[in-house]
N, CA, C and O of each residue as an XYZ file, in Angstrom:
844
protein
N      21.640      1.787     15.137
C      20.736      2.929     15.323
C      19.941      3.162     14.051
O      20.507      3.200     12.959
N      18.630      3.320     14.186
C      17.765      3.524     13.035
C      17.956      4.928     12.485
O      17.971      5.908     13.230
N      18.101      5.008     11.158
C      18.227      6.314     10.521
C      16.950      7.111     10.781
O      15.842      6.580     10.695
N      17.124      8.381     11.096
C      15.990      9.227     11.483
C      14.895      9.243     10.422
O      13.710      9.218     10.755
N      15.279      9.283      9.150
C      14.288      9.397      8.080
C      13.427      8.140      7.948
O      12.386      8.172      7.292
N      13.849      7.040      8.561
C      13.056      5.812      8.503
C      11.972      5.789      9.574
O      10.998      5.046      9.446
N      12.121      6.580     10.616
C      11.196      6.540     11.739
C       9.745      6.828     11.346
O       8.849      6.132     11.824
N       9.475      7.831     10.492
C       8.074      8.050     10.098
C       7.470      6.854      9.374
O       6.291      6.550      9.557
N       8.260      6.177      8.560
C       7.758      5.003      7.857
C       7.433      3.880      8.833
O       6.406      3.213      8.708
N       8.317      3.678      9.805
C       8.075      2.644     10.809
C       6.847      2.971     11.652
O       6.074      2.079     12.005
N       6.672      4.236     11.968
C       5.515      4.648     12.765
C       4.216      4.405     12.002
O       3.235      3.925     12.569
N       4.217      4.742     10.712
C       3.025      4.512      9.897
C       2.755      3.023      9.730
O       1.602      2.594      9.693
N       3.824      2.236      9.629
C       3.662      0.789      9.527
C       3.006      0.225     10.774
O       2.089     -0.591     10.679
N       3.468      0.653     11.946
C       2.911      0.157     13.206
C       1.437      0.554     13.328
O       0.607     -0.238     13.774
N       1.126      1.778     12.929
C      -0.252      2.259     12.998
C      -1.156      1.468     12.068
O      -2.268      1.089     12.437
N      -0.665      1.221     10.854
C      -1.442      0.451      9.872
C      -1.686     -0.964     10.372
O      -2.809     -1.462     10.292
N      -0.647     -1.620     10.889
C      -0.780     -2.986     11.381
C      -1.759     -3.056     12.554
O      -2.556     -3.989     12.652
N      -1.690     -2.069     13.437
C      -2.594     -2.036     14.584
C      -4.042     -1.886     14.134
O      -4.931     -2.567     14.647
N      -4.277     -0.998     13.179
C      -5.634     -0.789     12.668
C      -6.189     -2.058     12.040
O      -7.360     -2.392     12.222
N      -5.338     -2.763     11.298
C      -5.795     -3.997     10.656
C      -6.156     -5.061     11.701
O      -7.168     -5.748     11.564
N      -5.334     -5.195     12.734
C      -5.612     -6.193     13.772
C      -6.852     -5.834     14.578
O      -7.592     -6.716     15.014
N      -7.082     -4.519     14.779
C      -8.268     -4.092     15.518
C      -9.536     -4.420     14.747
O     -10.550     -4.790     15.338
N      -9.480     -4.284     13.428
C     -10.645     -4.596     12.600
C     -10.831     -6.100     12.427
O     -11.958     -6.592     12.367
N      -9.718     -6.823     12.346
C      -9.768     -8.266     12.134
C      -8.537     -8.891     12.766
O      -7.445     -8.809     12.204
N      -8.695     -9.514     13.927
C      -7.544    -10.091     14.636
C      -6.766    -11.116     13.811
O      -5.579    -11.338     14.051
N      -7.437    -11.745     12.833
C      -6.780    -12.764     12.010
C      -6.302    -12.229     10.664
O      -5.996    -13.005      9.758
N      -6.238    -10.906     10.530
C      -5.911    -10.293      9.232
C      -4.587    -10.811      8.674
O      -4.500    -11.121      7.486
N      -3.570    -10.906      9.504
C      -2.240    -11.287      9.027
C      -2.031    -12.803      9.001
O      -1.089    -13.293      8.378
N      -2.915    -13.543      9.679
C      -2.778    -14.993      9.707
C      -3.251    -15.645      8.407
O      -2.829    -16.752      8.072
N      -4.127    -14.953      7.680
C      -4.761    -15.537      6.500
C      -3.749    -16.002      5.460
O      -3.895    -17.078      4.880
N      -2.719    -15.183      5.225
C      -1.735    -15.515      4.195
C      -0.354    -15.797      4.795
O       0.669    -15.641      4.129
N      -0.344    -16.213      6.062
C       0.923    -16.423      6.754
C       1.748    -17.535      6.117
O       2.971    -17.417      6.031
N       1.109    -18.607      5.671
C       1.841    -19.765      5.168
C       1.703    -19.977      3.663
O       2.330    -20.883      3.114
N       0.907    -19.172      2.995
C       0.780    -19.302      1.553
C       0.222    -18.011      0.973
O      -0.343    -17.183      1.688
N       0.390    -17.855     -0.335
C      -0.225    -16.737     -1.032
C      -0.989    -17.283     -2.226
O      -0.526    -18.189     -2.918
N      -2.168    -16.716     -2.457
C      -3.006    -17.117     -3.583
C      -3.508    -15.876     -4.316
O      -4.711    -15.613     -4.330
N      -2.604    -15.114     -4.925
C      -3.043    -13.906     -5.632
C      -3.885    -14.264     -6.849
O      -3.642    -15.272     -7.513
N      -4.873    -13.429     -7.131
C      -5.710    -13.682     -8.294
C      -5.123    -13.085     -9.566
O      -5.502    -13.475    -10.670
N      -4.185    -12.127     -9.413
C      -3.673    -11.426    -10.586
C      -2.194    -11.109    -10.452
O      -1.666    -10.946     -9.352
N      -1.545    -11.028    -11.602
C      -0.192    -10.474    -11.697
C      -0.320     -9.072    -12.252
O      -0.964     -8.864    -13.281
N       0.285     -8.115    -11.583
C       0.276     -6.721    -12.027
C       1.667     -6.374    -12.525
O       2.642     -6.500    -11.784
N       1.768     -5.941    -13.770
C       3.027     -5.451    -14.325
C       2.841     -3.962    -14.569
O       2.093     -3.560    -15.459
N       3.525     -3.148    -13.775
C       3.300     -1.716    -13.848
C       4.584     -0.919    -13.834
O       5.685     -1.469    -13.842
N       4.417      0.383    -13.813
C       5.548      1.310    -13.780
C       6.010      1.519    -12.339
O       5.213      1.441    -11.404
N       7.293      1.783    -12.172
C       7.848      2.009    -10.835
C       7.484      3.370    -10.250
O       7.800      3.647     -9.093
N       6.835      4.206    -11.018
C       6.446      5.550    -10.573
C       5.765      5.482     -9.200
O       4.853      4.684     -8.987
N       6.219      6.324     -8.286
C       5.722      6.289     -6.912
C       4.252      6.696     -6.798
O       3.617      6.472     -5.767
N       3.719      7.295     -7.864
C       2.315      7.735     -7.834
C       1.356      6.644     -8.291
O       0.143      6.853     -8.331
N       1.908      5.468     -8.638
C       1.069      4.410     -9.209
C       1.236      3.099     -8.434
O       1.660      2.095     -9.006
N       0.907      3.100     -7.138
C       1.021      1.861     -6.349
C      -0.142      0.921     -6.656
O      -1.302      1.273     -6.444
N       0.166     -0.253     -7.148
C      -0.866     -1.175     -7.635
C      -1.925     -1.487     -6.589
O      -3.121     -1.405     -6.870
N      -1.491     -1.846     -5.377
C      -2.453     -2.251     -4.356
C      -3.362     -1.090     -3.957
O      -4.554     -1.284     -3.719
N      -2.799      0.114     -3.885
C      -3.591      1.259     -3.444
C      -4.657      1.617     -4.471
O      -5.826      1.781     -4.122
N      -4.261      1.738     -5.738
C      -5.213      2.217     -6.742
C      -6.252      1.169     -7.119
O      -7.284      1.508     -7.697
N      -5.997     -0.101     -6.802
C      -6.997     -1.142     -7.061
C      -7.754     -1.547     -5.795
O      -8.632     -2.409     -5.840
N      -7.413     -0.927     -4.679
C      -8.086     -1.255     -3.424
C      -7.841     -2.675     -2.984
O      -8.717     -3.304     -2.390
N      -6.641     -3.198     -3.273
C      -6.326     -4.592     -2.963
C      -5.699     -4.741     -1.586
O      -5.083     -3.814     -1.060
N      -5.868     -5.916     -1.022
C      -5.271     -6.254      0.269
C      -4.052     -7.149      0.052
O      -3.871     -7.686     -1.041
N      -3.214     -7.316      1.077
C      -2.100     -8.246      0.960
C      -2.588     -9.625      0.519
O      -3.616    -10.110      0.990
N      -1.839    -10.249     -0.389
C      -2.201    -11.570     -0.868
C      -3.031    -11.591     -2.133
O      -3.256    -12.661     -2.698
N      -3.495    -10.433     -2.597
C      -4.378    -10.404     -3.768
C      -3.636    -10.147     -5.079
O      -4.071    -10.606     -6.135
N      -2.534     -9.426     -5.022
C      -1.789     -9.104     -6.234
C      -0.347     -9.570     -6.122
O       0.295     -9.389     -5.088
N       0.156    -10.169     -7.189
C       1.587    -10.442     -7.331
C       2.096     -9.334     -8.245
O       1.550     -9.139     -9.330
N       3.131     -8.603     -7.832
C       3.462     -7.339     -8.503
C       4.882     -7.307     -9.034
O       5.829     -7.699     -8.352
N       5.009     -6.832    -10.264
C       6.315     -6.518    -10.849
C       6.226     -5.107    -11.410
O       5.313     -4.783    -12.170
N       7.190     -4.271    -11.023
C       7.198     -2.888    -11.527
C       8.588     -2.545    -12.038
O       9.598     -2.956    -11.467
N       8.620     -1.788    -13.117
C       9.883     -1.307    -13.661
C       9.652      0.004    -14.392
O       8.513      0.459    -14.498
N      10.713      0.614    -14.897
C      10.585      1.868    -15.617
C       9.687      1.682    -16.830
O       9.990      0.879    -17.712
N       8.581      2.422    -16.879
C       7.659      2.454    -18.023
C       7.033      1.099    -18.333
O       6.732      0.802    -19.489
N       6.835      0.264    -17.285
C       6.125     -1.024    -17.421
C       6.533     -1.796    -18.675
O       5.688     -2.209    -19.469
N       7.844     -1.982    -18.835
C       8.365     -2.592    -20.049
C       8.426     -4.117    -19.953
O       8.669     -4.680    -18.885
N       8.200     -4.764    -21.090
C       8.318     -6.214    -21.223
C       9.428     -6.476    -22.234
O       9.255     -6.242    -23.430
N      10.566     -6.961    -21.748
C      11.727     -7.181    -22.603
C      12.092     -8.660    -22.552
O      12.183     -9.253    -21.478
N      12.297     -9.243    -23.725
C      12.458    -10.691    -23.858
C      13.599    -11.271    -23.034
O      13.483    -12.393    -22.541
N      14.697    -10.542    -22.869
C      15.851    -11.070    -22.139
C      15.942    -10.529    -20.706
O      17.005    -10.584    -20.088
N      14.847    -10.014    -20.186
C      14.816     -9.500    -18.819
C      14.461    -10.655    -17.877
O      13.288    -10.983    -17.702
N      15.489    -11.269    -17.271
C      15.254    -12.407    -16.386
C      14.411    -12.039    -15.181
O      13.675    -12.878    -14.659
N      14.505    -10.808    -14.736
C      13.710    -10.374    -13.591
C      12.223    -10.478    -13.923
O      11.459    -11.115    -13.199
N      11.825     -9.849    -15.018
C      10.426     -9.900    -15.431
C       9.983    -11.326    -15.734
O       8.925    -11.756    -15.274
N      10.782    -12.062    -16.502
C      10.384    -13.396    -16.936
C      10.270    -14.367    -15.762
O       9.399    -15.237    -15.762
N      11.134    -14.226    -14.771
C      11.037    -15.102    -13.600
C       9.773    -14.799    -12.802
O       9.127    -15.714    -12.290
N       9.420    -13.527    -12.693
C       8.177    -13.148    -12.019
C       6.984    -13.711    -12.783
O       6.056    -14.255    -12.185
N       7.014    -13.577    -14.101
C       5.931    -14.068    -14.949
C       5.776    -15.584    -14.823
O       4.669    -16.098    -14.669
N       6.899    -16.282    -14.891
C       6.874    -17.744    -14.786
C       6.363    -18.184    -13.410
O       5.536    -19.091    -13.317
N       6.843    -17.555    -12.366
C       6.421    -17.933    -11.017
C       4.927    -17.676    -10.821
O       4.215    -18.499    -10.247
N       4.461    -16.519    -11.308
C       3.048    -16.170    -11.151
C       2.141    -17.168    -11.859
O       1.105    -17.562    -11.324
N       2.533    -17.573    -13.062
C       1.687    -18.449    -13.871
C       1.763    -19.912    -13.456
O       0.736    -20.578    -13.333
N       2.970    -20.412    -13.240
C       3.151    -21.850    -13.040
C       3.181    -22.292    -11.583
O       2.934    -23.460    -11.285
N       3.481    -21.372    -10.679
C       3.556    -21.755     -9.274
C       2.425    -21.148     -8.437
O       1.937    -21.772     -7.495
N       2.018    -19.937     -8.789
C       0.916    -19.311     -8.058
C      -0.423    -19.500     -8.756
O      -1.478    -19.367     -8.137
N      -0.377    -19.810    -10.043
C      -1.602    -20.085    -10.776
C      -2.519    -18.900    -10.984
O      -3.740    -19.061    -10.979
N      -1.961    -17.708    -11.169
C      -2.817    -16.550    -11.410
C      -3.579    -16.733    -12.720
O      -3.084    -17.363    -13.655
N      -4.769    -16.186    -12.774
C      -5.624    -16.312    -13.950
C      -5.784    -14.999    -14.708
O      -6.522    -14.921    -15.690
N      -5.082    -13.969    -14.238
C      -5.219    -12.657    -14.862
C      -3.890    -11.913    -14.778
O      -3.227    -11.919    -13.740
N      -3.512    -11.276    -15.877
C      -2.351    -10.390    -15.881
C      -2.822     -9.003    -16.285
O      -3.502     -8.841    -17.298
N      -2.463     -8.015    -15.499
C      -2.777     -6.626    -15.833
C      -1.467     -5.899    -16.094
O      -0.645     -5.736    -15.192
N      -1.279     -5.464    -17.333
C      -0.133     -4.633    -17.702
C      -0.632     -3.200    -17.730
O      -1.505     -2.862    -18.529
N      -0.092     -2.363    -16.872
C      -0.624     -1.002    -16.758
C       0.445      0.066    -16.902
O       1.463      0.060    -16.209
N       0.181      0.983    -17.823
C       0.963      2.207    -17.918
C       0.200      3.324    -17.228
O      -0.845      3.091    -16.620
N       0.721      4.520    -17.325
C      -0.001      5.649    -16.716
C       0.325      6.937    -17.460
O       1.447      7.141    -17.925
N      -0.676      7.796    -17.560
C      -0.461      9.104    -18.173
C       0.539      9.896    -17.332
O       0.571      9.778    -16.107
N       1.338     10.689    -17.999
C       2.372     11.446    -17.307
C       3.591     10.620    -16.986
O       4.358     10.974    -16.091
N       3.792      9.503    -17.709
C       4.913      8.607    -17.429
C       6.249      9.273    -17.758
O       6.472      9.705    -18.889
N       7.127      9.353    -16.768
C       8.433      9.983    -16.974
C       9.320      9.196    -17.912
O      10.136      9.780    -18.625
N       9.176      7.866    -17.927
C       9.968      7.045    -18.836
C       9.610      7.310    -20.280
O      10.489      7.467    -21.128
N       8.310      7.360    -20.564
C       7.860      7.646    -21.933
C       8.280      9.060    -22.342
O       8.692      9.280    -23.481
N       8.180      9.999    -21.436
C       8.595     11.366    -21.737
C      10.094     11.429    -22.011
O      10.531     12.160    -22.900
N      10.889     10.663    -21.250
C      12.336     10.621    -21.477
C      12.648     10.033    -22.847
O      13.566     10.492    -23.527
N      11.887      9.017    -23.254
C      12.077      8.425    -24.580
C      11.700      9.409    -25.672
O      12.363      9.483    -26.707
N      10.642     10.160    -25.443
C      10.201     11.178    -26.395
C      11.275     12.244    -26.590
O      11.495     12.720    -27.704
N      11.935     12.612    -25.507
C      12.924     13.695    -25.543
C      14.362     13.199    -25.565
O      15.288     13.948    -25.252
N      14.548     11.929    -25.935
C      15.880     11.329    -25.860
C      16.942     12.043    -26.695
O      18.027     12.306    -26.177
N      16.681     12.369    -27.964
C      17.749     13.018    -28.757
C      18.260     14.299    -28.090
O      17.492     15.224    -27.825
N      19.553     14.336    -27.828
C      20.153     15.513    -27.218
C      20.081     15.552    -25.708
O      20.605     16.481    -25.093
N      19.438     14.556    -25.085
C      19.348     14.548    -23.623
C      20.613     13.929    -23.029
O      21.468     13.431    -23.761
N      20.728     13.962    -21.704
C      21.917     13.415    -21.045
C      22.025     11.908    -21.234
O      23.112     11.347    -21.100
N      20.909     11.242    -21.546
C      20.921      9.788    -21.741
C      21.285      9.391    -23.164
O      21.615      8.233    -23.421
N      21.228     10.321    -24.069
C      21.476     10.023    -25.478
C      22.923      9.564    -25.674
O      23.861     10.319    -25.419
N      23.095      8.331    -26.125
C      24.425      7.803    -26.372
C      25.136      7.305    -25.124
O      26.265      6.822    -25.210
N      24.500      7.414    -23.977
C      25.123      6.988    -22.720
C      25.065      5.468    -22.595
O      24.086      4.845    -23.008
N      26.106      4.874    -22.029
C      26.127      3.431    -21.788
C      25.780      3.171    -20.329
O      26.652      3.122    -19.461
N      24.496      3.007    -20.083
C      24.029      2.695    -18.736
C      22.749      1.891    -18.847
O      22.115      1.859    -19.902
N      22.370      1.242    -17.753
C      21.148      0.442    -17.762
C      19.930      1.298    -18.085
O      19.067      0.893    -18.863
N      19.866      2.484    -17.482
C      18.729      3.369    -17.726
C      18.695      3.833    -19.178
O      17.635      3.851    -19.803
N      19.849      4.207    -19.708
C      19.899      4.672    -21.090
C      19.469      3.581    -22.062
O      18.763      3.856    -23.032
N      19.891      2.346    -21.808
C      19.495      1.248    -22.690
C      17.991      1.031    -22.648
O      17.366      0.766    -23.675
N      17.415      1.144    -21.465
C      15.965      0.995    -21.334
C      15.231      2.093    -22.116
O      14.286      1.815    -22.855
N      15.664      3.298    -21.948
C      14.987      4.420    -22.605
C      15.159      4.340    -24.121
O      14.245      4.688    -24.869
N      16.313      3.890    -24.569
C      16.528      3.714    -26.005
C      15.599      2.646    -26.572
O      15.034      2.816    -27.652
N      15.442      1.540    -25.834
C      14.511      0.492    -26.252
C      13.083      1.020    -26.262
O      12.307      0.727    -27.172
N      12.752      1.782    -25.263
C      11.413      2.355    -25.159
C      11.132      3.302    -26.327
O      10.034      3.296    -26.884
N      12.115      4.105    -26.691
C      11.921      5.019    -27.820
C      11.653      4.232    -29.102
O      10.825      4.631    -29.921
N      12.350      3.126    -29.270
C      12.112      2.275    -30.441
C      10.688      1.730    -30.424
O      10.043      1.637    -31.469
N      10.195      1.367    -29.233
C       8.854      0.801    -29.112
C       7.758      1.796    -29.493
O       6.699      1.396    -29.976
N       8.004      3.074    -29.281
C       6.963      4.082    -29.548
C       7.282      4.923    -30.779
O       6.712      5.998    -30.961
N       8.192      4.436    -31.626
C       8.645      5.239    -32.747
C       7.521      5.612    -33.714
O       7.534      6.699    -34.292
N       6.544      4.711    -33.893
C       5.435      5.039    -34.798
C       4.617      6.207    -34.250
O       4.176      7.076    -35.003
N       4.423      6.217    -32.946
C       3.712      7.332    -32.335
C       4.490      8.624    -32.421
O       3.910      9.696    -32.592
N       5.803      8.527    -32.304
C       6.642      9.726    -32.419
C       6.594     10.317    -33.810
O       6.713     11.530    -33.985
N       6.416      9.444    -34.816
C       6.406      9.908    -36.207
C       5.102     10.607    -36.573
O       5.051     11.343    -37.559
N       4.054     10.387    -35.795
C       2.764     11.006    -36.096
C       2.743     12.453    -35.617
O       3.152     12.753    -34.495
N       2.270     13.328    -36.465
C       2.153     14.747    -36.101
C       0.896     14.936    -35.261
O      -0.171     14.444    -35.630
N       1.006     15.645    -34.134
C      -0.180     15.869    -33.305
C      -1.168     16.781    -34.020
O      -0.746     17.636    -34.798
N      -2.464     16.628    -33.784
C      -3.461     17.514    -34.397
C      -3.186     18.964    -34.035
O      -2.644     19.256    -32.969
N      -3.560     19.860    -34.919
C      -3.288     21.286    -34.697
C      -3.997     21.814    -33.453
O      -3.535     22.770    -32.831
N      -5.122     21.190    -33.090
C      -5.883     21.649    -31.926
C      -5.585     20.826    -30.672
O      -6.335     20.879    -29.697
N      -4.481     20.062    -30.702
C      -4.141     19.203    -29.573
C      -3.784     20.026    -28.340
O      -3.098     21.044    -28.431
N      -4.256     19.571    -27.202
C      -3.942     20.219    -25.937
C      -2.543     19.802    -25.481
O      -2.066     18.733    -25.863
N      -1.878     20.632    -24.668
C      -0.579     20.232    -24.135
C      -0.691     18.921    -23.361
O      -1.581     18.753    -22.528
N       0.204     18.018    -23.641
C       0.178     16.732    -22.949
C      -0.552     15.638    -23.698
O      -0.421     14.464    -23.354
N      -1.323     16.001    -24.721
C      -2.076     14.982    -25.460
C      -1.151     14.026    -26.201
O      -1.419     12.826    -26.264
N      -0.054     14.554    -26.768
C       0.858     13.667    -27.482
C       1.491     12.663    -26.517
O       1.622     11.484    -26.844
N       1.879     13.127    -25.340
C       2.455     12.216    -24.352
C       1.435     11.152    -23.948
O       1.794      9.987    -23.775
N       0.177     11.537    -23.798
C      -0.863     10.566    -23.476
C      -0.952      9.493    -24.554
O      -1.069      8.307    -24.247
N      -0.895      9.912    -25.823
C      -0.972      8.958    -26.928
C       0.247      8.036    -26.933
O       0.127      6.848    -27.233
N       1.413      8.577    -26.602
C       2.623      7.769    -26.549
C       2.570      6.767    -25.394
O       3.053      5.641    -25.515
N       1.984      7.185    -24.284
C       1.802      6.268    -23.157
C       0.930      5.087    -23.580
O       1.241      3.936    -23.273
N      -0.151      5.375    -24.278
C      -1.031      4.300    -24.744
C      -0.327      3.429    -25.775
O      -0.497      2.210    -25.780
N       0.465      4.050    -26.651
C       1.225      3.279    -27.644
C       2.219      2.357    -26.955
O       2.451      1.236    -27.408
N       2.806      2.828    -25.863
C       3.757      1.997    -25.125
C       3.053      0.803    -24.484
O       3.564     -0.316    -24.532
N       1.889      1.032    -23.886
C       1.138     -0.075    -23.287
C       0.860     -1.140    -24.339
O       1.030     -2.332    -24.078
N       0.435     -0.718    -25.523
C       0.101     -1.676    -26.578
C       1.349     -2.410    -27.080
O       1.282     -3.594    -27.413
N       2.478     -1.713    -27.134
C       3.725     -2.351    -27.574
C       4.190     -3.393    -26.559
O       4.602     -4.491    -26.935
N       4.125     -3.048    -25.269
C       4.539     -3.995    -24.234
C       3.548     -5.156    -24.134
O       3.946     -6.291    -23.871
N       2.271     -4.878    -24.342
C       1.247     -5.914    -24.332
C       1.522     -6.928    -25.437
O       1.397     -8.134    -25.224
N       1.900     -6.435    -26.622
C       2.184     -7.335    -27.744
C       3.326     -8.285    -27.411
O       3.293     -9.453    -27.797
N       4.332     -7.796    -26.701
C       5.438     -8.653    -26.275
C       4.981     -9.654    -25.219
O       5.366    -10.823    -25.239
N       4.165     -9.174    -24.313
C       3.717    -10.014    -23.206
C       2.933    -11.222    -23.705
O       3.187    -12.344    -23.267
N       1.995    -11.012    -24.603
C       1.154    -12.130    -25.061
C       1.923    -13.094    -25.967
O       1.460    -14.202    -26.237
N       3.092    -12.671    -26.432
C       3.933    -13.557    -27.240
C       5.048    -14.204    -26.427
O       5.827    -14.996    -26.957
N       5.126    -13.870    -25.149
C       6.181    -14.428    -24.302
C       5.940    -15.924    -24.096
O       4.802    -16.391    -24.146
N       7.006    -16.657    -23.869
C       6.918    -18.109    -23.765
C       6.019    -18.569    -22.622
O       5.203    -19.466    -22.834
N       6.128    -17.998    -21.413
C       5.252    -18.459    -20.330
C       3.766    -18.278    -20.639
O       2.963    -19.169    -20.364
N       3.402    -17.143    -21.203
C       1.995    -16.894    -21.529
C       1.520    -17.854    -22.609
O       0.425    -18.407    -22.512
N       2.333    -18.054    -23.632
C       1.961    -18.966    -24.713
C       1.819    -20.395    -24.209
O       0.923    -21.119    -24.643
N       2.686    -20.804    -23.304
C       2.597    -22.157    -22.751
C       1.281    -22.374    -22.003
O       0.652    -23.425    -22.122
N       0.882    -21.378    -21.243
C      -0.376    -21.486    -20.506
C      -1.549    -21.629    -21.472
O      -2.394    -22.508    -21.302
N      -1.600    -20.774    -22.474
C      -2.704    -20.842    -23.433
C      -2.691    -22.146    -24.224
O      -3.739    -22.747    -24.458
N      -1.506    -22.579    -24.631
C      -1.409    -23.808    -25.419
C      -1.806    -25.043    -24.608
O      -2.220    -26.053    -25.177
N      -1.681    -24.965    -23.296
C      -2.075    -26.079    -22.438
C      -3.571    -26.072    -22.146
O      -4.092    -26.981    -21.499
N      -4.256    -25.038    -22.629
C      -5.695    -24.953    -22.432
C      -6.120    -24.330    -21.124
O      -7.306    -24.350    -20.793
N      -5.180    -23.773    -20.363
C      -5.519    -23.163    -19.082
C      -6.082    -21.761    -19.291
O      -5.785    -21.084    -20.275
N      -6.897    -21.358    -18.338
C      -7.526    -20.034    -18.392
C      -6.512    -18.946    -18.037
O      -5.808    -19.041    -17.032
N      -6.452    -17.923    -18.868
C      -5.606    -16.772    -18.584
C      -6.098    -15.585    -19.397
O      -6.210    -15.658    -20.620
N      -6.389    -14.493    -18.704
C      -6.782    -13.256    -19.364
C      -5.678    -12.227    -19.178
O      -5.132    -12.073    -18.085
N      -5.357    -11.525    -20.259
C      -4.310    -10.507    -20.208
C      -4.926     -9.167    -20.608
O      -5.584     -9.052    -21.642
N      -4.702     -8.173    -19.778
C      -5.277     -6.851    -20.010
C      -4.168     -5.811    -20.136
O      -3.174     -5.859    -19.412
N      -4.346     -4.888    -21.049
C      -3.483     -3.726    -21.156
C      -4.274     -2.505    -20.728
O      -5.300     -2.192    -21.332
N      -3.816     -1.811    -19.699
C      -4.571     -0.695    -19.125
C      -3.700      0.551    -19.000
O      -2.476      0.494    -19.119
N      -4.356      1.659    -18.762
C      -3.640      2.898    -18.470
C      -4.311      3.564    -17.276
O      -5.537      3.594    -17.175
N      -3.502      4.092    -16.385
C      -3.991      4.752    -15.179
C      -3.895      6.259    -15.370
O      -2.873      6.782    -15.812
N      -4.976      6.941    -15.029
C      -5.033      8.396    -15.181
C      -4.745      9.062    -13.844
O      -5.554      8.992    -12.919
N      -3.593      9.707    -13.748
C      -3.213     10.387    -12.512
C      -4.185     11.503    -12.156
O      -4.323     11.863    -10.987
N      -4.860     12.051    -13.165
C      -5.735     13.200    -12.936
C      -7.054     12.806    -12.286
O      -7.620     13.580    -11.514
N      -7.541     11.626    -12.588
C      -8.839     11.194    -12.068
C      -8.733     10.040    -11.079
O      -9.655      9.807    -10.297
N      -7.594      9.301    -11.110
C      -7.459      8.110    -10.292
C      -8.111      6.891    -10.911
O      -8.222      5.852    -10.260
N      -8.544      6.999    -12.162
C      -9.248      5.904    -12.820
C      -8.313      5.056    -13.669
O      -7.370      5.558    -14.281
N      -8.596      3.763    -13.690
C      -7.880      2.795    -14.508
C      -8.751      2.478    -15.718
O      -9.941      2.196    -15.576
N      -8.154      2.526    -16.911
C      -8.915      2.317    -18.155
C      -8.334      1.167    -18.948
O      -7.119      1.077    -19.122
N      -9.203      0.280    -19.435
C      -8.762     -0.841    -20.262
C      -8.548     -0.383    -21.702
O      -9.407      0.278    -22.285
N      -7.392     -0.740    -22.272
C      -7.085     -0.412    -23.658
C      -7.174     -1.628    -24.568
O      -7.585     -1.518    -25.723
N      -6.784     -2.797    -24.044
C      -6.683     -3.981    -24.875
C      -6.816     -5.222    -23.998
O      -6.479     -5.194    -22.815
N      -7.309     -6.307    -24.585
C      -7.583     -7.520    -23.820
C      -7.407     -8.725    -24.715
O      -7.790     -8.694    -25.885
N      -6.825     -9.801    -24.173
C      -6.669    -11.039    -24.926
C      -6.767    -12.208    -23.965
O      -6.210    -12.168    -22.868
N      -7.490    -13.271    -24.385
C      -7.695    -14.406    -23.496
C      -7.294    -15.744    -24.131
O      -7.561    -16.804    -23.566
N      -6.655    -15.693    -25.306
C      -6.191    -16.909    -25.966
C      -5.112    -16.533    -26.963
O      -5.023    -15.386    -27.400
N      -4.293    -17.512    -27.316
C      -3.227    -17.261    -28.286
C      -3.835    -17.030    -29.664
O      -4.694    -17.792    -30.109
N      -3.389    -15.989    -30.323
C      -3.881    -15.690    -31.657
C      -2.950    -16.293    -32.702
O      -1.734    -16.292    -32.510
N      -3.497    -16.809    -33.806
C      -2.650    -17.421    -34.831
C      -1.698    -16.419    -35.451
O      -2.057    -15.261    -35.662
N      -0.472    -16.866    -35.745
C       0.526    -15.997    -36.376
C       0.151    -15.775    -37.833
O      -0.293    -16.691    -38.524
N       0.337    -14.542    -38.285
C       0.020    -14.192    -39.672
C       1.170    -14.559    -40.578
O       1.096    -14.343    -41.788
């Protein structure tokens, strides 16, 4: 027996599928036997930031990985396997790493000392502790005296995107692609919940020499 709370989701799914077939009878046949996404999206798991919806994408256009605060961690097999598959098997030519203003993960990292996660041994606590380390320089900066409420969190969100971007472009799969001479563009973006707009913060299209 189907759980009652699932019925609205199933009803919306049936309605969506029907609308797509009415507009284009072959809508679902196009990617039935293969997928050729043009981009890999690495984003936050926040329910307000669905990659396909905010980019106006259709099925088959985006390969998606989402986690708490769009983090890139070197020993995260989940992320790295997605990255490797996207680059070497699907041949994507673009990676979009996107954070978003109002990120609960970044806010949790900001408020970690004294919180319920502080000192806790759990997967979530370890993530938030790592995240706090990633944005520590931003935390050390004093906000301007005329700063509006939420401005510091916005700056920390952007600092997190740049920190995760730095890890991403140094990851082995990305470096292998660039070293082989293949085309790959990597973007660091932030999504504004207030306007619905996606903004580019940083971009790299080749491996940069180590200092």
